[in-house]
C-alpha positions in Angstrom: 198.6 226.0 -50.4 195.8 228.5 -49.9 194.4 227.6 -53.3 194.4 223.9 -52.6 192.7 224.5 -49.2 190.0 226.6 -51.0 189.5 223.9 -53.5 189.0 221.2 -50.8 186.4 223.4 -49.2 184.7 224.5 -52.5 184.0 221.1 -53.8 181.8 219.9 -50.9 180.1 223.3 -50.7 179.4 223.2 -54.5 178.0 219.7 -54.0 175.7 220.9 -51.2 174.6 223.9 -53.2 173.7 222.0 -56.3 172.1 218.9 -54.7 170.6 220.4 -51.5 170.3 224.1 -51.4 169.0 224.5 -55.0 166.3 221.7 -54.7 165.4 223.1 -51.3 164.8 226.6 -52.7 162.7 225.1 -55.5 160.6 223.3 -52.8 160.2 226.5 -50.8 159.2 228.4 -53.9 156.7 225.7 -54.8 155.2 225.9 -51.3 154.4 229.7 -51.5 153.5 229.6 -55.2 149.8 230.3 -56.2 147.7 227.3 -56.8 148.2 225.7 -60.3 145.5 225.2 -62.7 144.6 221.5 -63.5 147.0 220.1 -66.0 149.6 222.8 -65.6 152.9 222.8 -63.8 152.6 223.4 -60.1 155.6 225.8 -60.3 155.2 228.7 -62.8 158.1 230.0 -64.8 160.5 232.2 -62.7 159.4 235.4 -64.4 155.7 234.6 -63.9 156.3 233.6 -60.3 158.2 236.8 -59.5 155.5 238.9 -61.2 152.8 237.0 -59.1 154.7 237.6 -55.9 155.2 241.3 -56.7 151.5 241.7 -57.4 149.8 239.5 -54.8 152.6 238.7 -52.4 153.6 235.2 -51.2 150.8 232.6 -50.8 150.9 231.3 -47.3 147.7 229.3 -47.4 149.5 226.0 -47.6 151.4 226.7 -44.4 148.2 228.0 -42.7 146.6 224.6 -43.6 149.3 222.8 -41.6 148.0 224.5 -38.4 144.3 224.2 -39.2 144.2 220.5 -40.2 144.9 218.1 -37.4 146.0 215.5 -39.9 149.3 217.2 -40.4 149.8 217.7 -36.6 149.1 214.0 -36.1 151.5 213.0 -38.9 154.3 215.1 -37.4 153.7 213.8 -33.9 153.6 210.2 -35.1 156.8 210.6 -37.1 158.6 212.2 -34.1 157.3 209.3 -31.9 158.4 206.6 -34.3 161.8 208.3 -34.8 162.4 209.0 -31.1 161.5 205.6 -29.7 163.3 203.8 -32.5 166.5 205.9 -31.9 166.4 205.1 -28.2 165.9 201.4 -29.0 168.8 201.4 -31.4 170.9 203.0 -28.7 170.0 200.3 -26.2 170.7 197.6 -28.6 173.6 199.2 -30.4 175.7 200.3 -27.4 176.5 196.7 -26.2 177.2 195.6 -29.7 179.6 198.5 -30.3 181.2 198.0 -26.9 181.8 194.3 -27.7 183.4 195.2 -31.1 185.6 197.8 -29.4 186.8 195.2 -26.8 187.3 192.5 -29.3 190.8 191.6 -30.6 191.8 193.5 -33.8 191.6 190.3 -35.8 188.0 189.8 -34.8 186.9 193.5 -35.3 186.9 193.3 -39.1 184.6 190.3 -39.0 182.3 191.8 -36.5 182.1 195.1 -38.4 181.4 193.2 -41.6 178.5 191.4 -39.9 177.1 194.8 -38.8 177.1 196.1 -42.4 176.1 192.8 -44.0 172.4 193.7 -44.2 173.3 196.7 -46.4 174.4 194.2 -49.1 170.7 193.5 -49.6 168.1 195.9 -50.9 166.2 197.6 -48.1 163.0 196.8 -49.9 163.8 193.1 -49.9 164.6 193.2 -46.2 161.3 194.8 -45.5 159.4 192.2 -47.5 161.4 189.5 -45.5 160.1 191.2 -42.3 156.6 190.9 -43.6 157.1 187.1 -43.9 158.5 187.0 -40.4 155.8 189.2 -38.7 152.6 188.1 -40.4 150.1 185.9 -38.7 151.5 182.6 -40.0 155.0 183.9 -40.1 158.2 182.7 -38.5 157.8 184.8 -35.3 154.3 183.6 -34.5 155.3 180.0 -35.2 158.2 180.2 -32.8 156.0 181.8 -30.1 153.4 179.1 -30.4 156.0 176.4 -30.6 157.4 177.6 -27.3 154.0 177.7 -25.8 154.1 181.5 -25.1 150.9 182.1 -27.0 148.0 180.0 -28.0 147.0 181.8 -31.2 148.9 184.0 -33.7 149.6 187.5 -32.4 148.8 190.5 -34.6 152.2 192.1 -35.2 152.2 193.1 -38.8 150.4 196.3 -39.6 150.8 197.6 -36.1 153.0 200.3 -34.6 155.2 197.6 -33.1 156.0 196.3 -36.6 157.1 199.8 -37.6 159.4 200.1 -34.6 160.9 196.6 -35.4 161.4 197.6 -39.1 163.1 201.0 -38.3 165.3 199.5 -35.6 166.3 196.6 -37.9 167.0 198.9 -40.8 168.9 201.7 -38.9 170.7 199.8 -36.2 174.0 199.8 -38.2 173.9 203.6 -38.3 174.0 203.6 -34.5 176.6 200.8 -34.1 179.3 202.1 -36.5 179.7 205.6 -34.9 179.6 204.1 -31.4 182.2 201.5 -32.3 184.5 204.1 -33.8 184.1 206.2 -30.7 184.7 203.3 -28.2 187.7 202.0 -30.2 189.5 205.2 -29.4 188.8 204.8 -25.7 191.7 203.9 -23.4 190.4 201.0 -21.5 193.2 201.2 -18.9 191.1 204.1 -17.5 188.5 201.5 -16.4 191.3 199.6 -14.6 192.4 202.8 -12.9 188.8 203.5 -11.9 188.5 200.0 -10.4 191.8 200.4 -8.5 190.3 203.6 -7.0 187.3 201.6 -5.7 184.8 202.3 -8.5 182.4 199.5 -9.2 181.9 198.4 -12.9 178.6 200.3 -13.3 180.0 203.4 -11.6 183.2 203.2 -13.8 180.9 203.0 -16.9 178.9 206.1 -16.0 182.0 208.1 -14.9 184.5 207.0 -17.6 183.0 205.1 -20.6 179.8 206.9 -21.1 181.2 210.5 -21.1 184.0 209.6 -23.5 181.6 207.8 -25.8 179.1 210.6 -25.9 180.2 212.0 -29.3 179.5 208.6 -30.8 176.1 208.5 -29.1 175.2 211.9 -30.5 176.4 211.0 -34.0 174.6 207.7 -34.1 171.4 209.2 -32.7 171.4 211.8 -35.4 172.1 209.3 -38.1 169.1 207.3 -37.0 166.7 210.0 -36.0 166.9 212.3 -39.0 166.2 209.7 -41.7 163.7 207.8 -39.6 161.7 211.0 -39.2 160.9 211.1 -42.9 160.8 207.3 -43.4 158.0 206.2 -45.8 158.7 202.6 -47.0 158.8 201.0 -43.6 155.6 202.5 -42.2 153.9 201.9 -45.5 154.8 198.2 -45.7 154.8 197.2 -42.1 152.5 199.7 -40.5 149.6 199.5 -42.9 147.0 202.3 -43.3 147.0 203.1 -39.6 150.7 204.3 -39.5 150.2 207.9 -40.3 153.7 209.5 -40.9 154.9 212.7 -42.5 156.5 210.7 -45.3 153.1 209.1 -46.2 151.4 212.5 -46.1 153.9 214.0 -48.5 153.5 211.0 -50.8 149.7 211.3 -50.7 149.8 215.0 -51.4 152.2 214.6 -54.3 150.8 211.5 -56.1 147.2 211.0 -54.9 146.0 214.6 -54.4 148.4 216.1 -57.0 148.7 219.1 -54.7 152.4 219.8 -55.1 152.3 223.1 -53.3 150.8 221.6 -50.2 153.3 218.7 -50.3 156.1 221.1 -50.5 154.8 223.0 -47.5 154.6 219.8 -45.5 158.2 218.9 -46.6 159.5 222.3 -45.5 157.7 222.0 -42.2 159.3 218.6 -41.6 162.8 220.1 -42.3 162.0 222.9 -39.8 160.9 220.3 -37.2 164.3 218.6 -37.6 166.6 221.6 -38.1 165.4 223.9 -35.3 166.1 221.4 -32.4 169.5 220.5 -34.0 170.5 224.1 -34.3 169.5 224.7 -30.7 171.4 221.6 -29.6 174.5 222.7 -31.5 174.3 226.2 -30.0 174.0 224.8 -26.5 177.0 222.5 -27.2 179.0 225.5 -28.5 178.3 227.4 -25.3 179.4 224.5 -23.1 182.7 224.2 -25.0 183.2 228.0 -24.7 182.5 227.8 -21.0 185.1 225.0 -20.5 
């Protein structure tokens, strides 16, 4: 029994070690490696790298550049803004959808859940190109707005921050709905009837009963949206245009345009720190609350 339990734990740990920890260590080593000569590998051989570190120490110039150049600060800030606002918008849109799925009859839930995941049956790249056709000046959205008389001329939506928010919310909304629906489906809705019998109004019953019990789904959905949205590259590049400066675009530029792999690795490690530190603090705070209760 103990051997089987160890095997169940070892397989996912080995997977994380090979496909996350090892590549991450390579990126970290690349970020503190000495600058590579033109035409050479940006990461020296392990023996040469260890010899260089023993002689000259670690090269922190790439990390120092992150604090000196405002470009990187603006990219981190814009990425946090895009991810945070989009996560909040997904929560506002996804919670009513998940609540409706949870309150639906069991025979209808499967169909509703299928409709939520239906966009994943199409390539995300194709979906973003479809959004370009909808948001462009002569696209479907502007035609509808002008047809309803809401605007007199096409509104500039494509290649703006609004288009990026629309793309992220559209692309990541199912990641918010599914954990919320799973959390709300476990809710005993007779508690709402009991709250109403005790004199609670619907809104008060929601805040006192439904919201606290659905909080694990809110946290899970928010993390599933926020973390990948922070490093999103395709949506800002296609829908936001050159003005949508994000950390994903900076990493791509450093890797493929500037050919500065060490600087790109430092930017990627910085992005991971920006995500990991708040999550660890949040997890520690949650653990303290559980221990206190």
